[in-house]
C-alpha positions as CSV (number, residue, x, y, z in Angstrom):
1,M,30.8,-9.0,-11.8
2,T,29.5,-9.5,-15.3
3,N,26.0,-8.6,-16.5
4,A,25.2,-12.2,-16.7
5,E,26.2,-12.8,-13.1
6,R,24.2,-9.8,-12.0
7,F,21.2,-10.9,-14.0
8,L,21.3,-14.4,-12.5
9,N,21.7,-13.1,-9.0
10,A,18.7,-10.8,-9.4
11,Y,16.7,-13.6,-11.1
12,A,17.4,-15.9,-8.1
13,Q,16.2,-13.2,-5.7
14,C,13.0,-12.7,-7.7
15,E,12.4,-16.4,-7.8
16,K,12.9,-16.8,-4.0
17,K,10.5,-13.9,-3.2
18,L,7.9,-15.1,-5.6
19,A,7.9,-18.6,-4.0
20,E,7.4,-16.9,-0.6
21,L,4.5,-14.7,-1.9
22,A,2.9,-17.8,-3.6
23,E,3.3,-19.7,-0.3
24,Q,4.7,-22.5,-2.5
25,P,7.1,-24.8,-0.6
26,K,7.6,-27.1,-3.6
27,Y,9.2,-26.1,-6.9
28,I,7.0,-24.8,-9.6
29,P,8.1,-23.1,-12.8
30,F,9.0,-19.4,-12.6
31,S,6.2,-18.4,-15.1
32,Q,3.6,-20.1,-12.8
33,L,5.0,-18.2,-9.8
34,V,4.5,-15.0,-11.7
35,A,0.9,-15.9,-12.6
36,R,0.1,-16.8,-9.0
37,C,1.7,-13.7,-7.5
38,A,0.2,-11.1,-9.9
39,N,-2.9,-10.7,-7.8
40,R,-0.9,-10.7,-4.5
41,S,1.8,-8.1,-5.3
42,R,1.5,-4.8,-7.1
43,V,5.2,-5.1,-8.1
44,V,4.5,-8.4,-9.8
45,A,1.3,-7.2,-11.4
46,L,3.1,-4.2,-13.0
47,N,6.1,-6.1,-14.1
48,Q,4.7,-9.5,-14.9
49,Q,5.4,-9.2,-18.7
50,S,9.0,-8.3,-18.0
51,L,9.4,-11.1,-15.5
52,R,8.1,-13.6,-18.1
53,E,10.5,-12.3,-20.7
54,Y,13.4,-12.4,-18.2
55,N,12.5,-16.0,-17.5
56,E,13.0,-16.8,-21.2
57,L,16.2,-14.8,-21.3
58,R,17.5,-16.6,-18.3
59,N,17.2,-19.9,-20.1
60,A,19.1,-18.3,-23.1
61,I,21.9,-17.1,-20.9
62,V,22.6,-20.4,-19.1
63,H,23.3,-23.7,-20.7
64,I,23.3,-26.8,-18.5
65,R,26.2,-29.1,-19.3
66,G,26.0,-32.1,-17.0
67,S,25.9,-30.7,-13.5
68,E,27.6,-27.4,-14.5
69,K,25.9,-24.2,-15.6
70,E,27.7,-22.5,-18.4
71,I,27.0,-18.8,-19.2
72,I,26.6,-18.5,-23.0
73,A,25.2,-15.0,-23.4
74,E,25.5,-11.6,-21.8
75,P,22.4,-9.4,-21.3
76,C,22.6,-5.7,-22.1
77,D,23.0,-3.1,-19.3
78,S,19.4,-1.9,-19.5
79,V,18.0,-5.4,-19.0
80,T,20.4,-6.2,-16.2
81,E,19.5,-2.9,-14.4
82,D,15.8,-3.5,-14.9
83,I,15.7,-7.0,-13.4
84,E,17.8,-5.7,-10.5
85,R,15.2,-2.9,-10.0
86,I,12.4,-5.5,-9.8
87,A,14.4,-7.7,-7.4
88,K,15.0,-4.7,-5.2
89,L,11.2,-3.8,-5.2
90,L,10.3,-7.3,-4.3
91,T,12.9,-7.9,-1.6
92,E,13.2,-4.5,0.2
93,P,10.6,-3.8,2.8
94,H,8.4,-0.8,2.2
95,D,6.9,-0.3,5.7
96,I,3.5,1.2,5.7
97,L,4.4,3.8,8.3
98,K,7.1,5.3,6.1
99,Y,4.3,6.6,3.8
100,A,1.8,7.6,6.5
101,S,1.0,10.9,8.0
102,M,2.0,11.0,11.7
103,P,1.1,11.7,14.4
104,V,-2.6,11.2,14.0
105,K,-4.8,13.9,15.7
106,T,-8.3,12.8,16.6
107,I,-11.3,14.5,18.1
108,H,-14.0,13.3,20.6
109,I,-17.5,12.7,19.4
110,D,-18.7,15.6,21.6
111,T,-16.2,18.1,20.1
112,S,-17.9,21.2,18.6
113,I,-18.0,21.6,14.9
114,R,-16.2,24.9,15.2
115,D,-13.3,23.3,17.0
116,A,-13.2,20.4,14.5
117,F,-12.9,23.0,11.7
118,H,-10.1,24.8,13.4
119,L,-8.2,21.5,13.9
120,M,-8.6,20.7,10.2
121,Q,-7.2,24.2,9.3
122,E,-4.3,23.6,11.6
123,M,-3.6,20.2,10.1
124,D,-4.3,21.3,6.5
125,T,-6.7,18.3,6.1
126,S,-10.3,17.7,5.0
127,K,-11.0,14.8,7.4
128,V,-10.3,13.8,11.0
129,P,-10.9,10.5,12.9
130,V,-13.6,10.7,15.6
131,Y,-13.4,8.6,18.8
132,K,-15.6,8.0,21.8
133,G,-13.2,7.0,24.5
134,Q,-10.9,4.4,22.9
135,N,-13.3,3.4,20.2
136,F,-13.4,4.7,16.6
137,V,-16.8,6.0,15.6
138,G,-16.2,7.6,12.2
139,M,-14.6,10.3,10.2
140,I,-15.8,13.9,10.2
141,T,-15.2,15.7,6.9
142,L,-15.0,19.3,5.8
143,D,-18.0,18.8,3.5
144,E,-20.1,18.0,6.5
145,I,-18.9,21.0,8.4
146,A,-19.5,23.2,5.4
147,K,-23.2,22.0,5.2
148,V,-23.7,22.9,8.9
149,A,-22.0,26.3,8.4
150,M,-24.3,27.1,5.5
151,Q,-27.3,26.5,7.8
152,G,-25.8,28.8,10.4
153,K,-25.6,26.1,13.1
154,T,-21.9,26.0,13.9
155,D,-22.2,27.4,17.4
156,D,-24.5,24.7,18.9
157,T,-23.6,21.7,16.8
158,V,-21.2,19.0,17.9
159,V,-19.6,16.3,15.8
160,S,-22.0,13.5,16.9
161,D,-24.9,15.6,15.4
162,V,-23.5,15.3,11.8
163,L,-21.4,12.2,11.8
164,S,-22.6,9.8,9.2
165,S,-22.5,6.1,10.2
166,T,-22.4,5.1,6.5
167,K,-18.9,6.5,6.3
168,N,-17.5,3.9,8.7
169,S,-17.3,1.4,5.8
170,R,-15.1,3.9,3.9
171,V,-12.4,3.6,6.6
172,V,-10.0,0.7,6.8
173,F,-7.8,-0.4,9.7
174,T,-4.5,-2.1,9.2
175,S,-1.5,-3.2,11.2
176,K,1.7,-1.2,11.3
177,S,3.5,-4.4,10.4
178,N,1.9,-4.5,6.9
179,N,3.8,-3.6,3.7
180,V,2.7,-0.5,1.8
181,D,1.5,-2.8,-1.0
182,I,-1.6,-3.5,1.0
183,V,-2.6,0.2,0.7
184,L,-3.0,0.0,-3.0
185,R,-5.0,-3.2,-2.6
186,Y,-7.4,-1.4,-0.3
187,F,-7.9,1.5,-2.7
188,D,-8.3,-0.9,-5.6
189,K,-10.9,-2.9,-3.8
190,A,-12.8,0.2,-2.8
191,R,-12.8,1.5,-6.4
192,E,-14.0,-1.9,-7.7
193,E,-16.9,-1.6,-5.2
194,G,-17.7,1.9,-6.2
195,I,-16.7,3.3,-2.8
196,T,-14.5,6.3,-2.1
197,L,-12.1,5.2,0.6
198,L,-11.7,8.1,3.1
199,A,-8.7,6.8,5.0
200,I,-6.6,3.9,6.1
201,L,-5.9,4.1,9.8
202,I,-2.8,2.3,11.0
203,T,-2.7,0.8,14.5
204,E,-0.5,-1.6,16.4
205,S,-2.4,-4.7,15.2
206,G,-5.1,-3.2,13.0
207,K,-7.9,-3.0,15.6
208,P,-10.3,-0.1,15.7
209,S,-10.0,0.0,19.5
210,E,-6.3,0.8,19.3
211,K,-4.8,4.3,19.2
212,P,-4.1,5.2,15.6
213,I,-0.3,5.5,14.8
214,G,-0.6,6.8,11.3
215,I,-3.1,7.7,8.6
216,I,-3.0,7.3,4.8
217,T,-5.4,9.1,2.4
218,T,-5.6,9.6,-1.3
219,S,-3.2,12.6,-0.9
220,D,-0.5,10.1,0.1
221,L,-0.9,7.9,-3.0
222,P,1.5,9.9,-5.3
223,N,4.4,9.2,-3.0
224,I,3.4,5.5,-2.7
225,L,3.1,5.1,-6.4
226,K,6.6,6.4,-6.9
227,I,7.8,3.1,-5.5
228,Y,6.6,1.2,-8.5
229,A,7.8,3.7,-11.2
């Protein structure tokens, strides 16, 4: 297969996926699809300039003669490989659970602060989801435990005594069926609002009343960002 054929195949894959992302059943120009999808897909946002250039290049590669398409130019290897990379990023599923920490260990709201600390040590984490029965009530953090320890109250303090209800807004629930792209959207939105997102908890359908299947925190972002490199 020539570079031109490879380029055109990848271009067609990109165009099809962009139309799906834009929820656009009717034909609109490729450049407009890119503009519409830039705020819906991190892949498109990071590669929109290249996609616009490849749209122009596509028109230079193909000449329409009657009902026939005639290839009149060959793109170089680096360009061909790059549009294939973008097509792969757009079309291959990046399931959210692939990048989540599993299984998720939780603690009950009546758990002692000492036991919560030991669990964090065991898991090598600084935060743990807290539940009351089947319902999520918040995240206990190492900072909160440290404050209690400095006051010498670890023996008679339980999680409910120090759990801050204000942190509930810093935890997001999402469905296991979502693409990992949504993770970056959540973190971006939190940053824009001046909020530090503690965690994204993944459940069957994204409901707080469901058992968490996976958890994503800022420590998982480096691996996620490698997708787009």
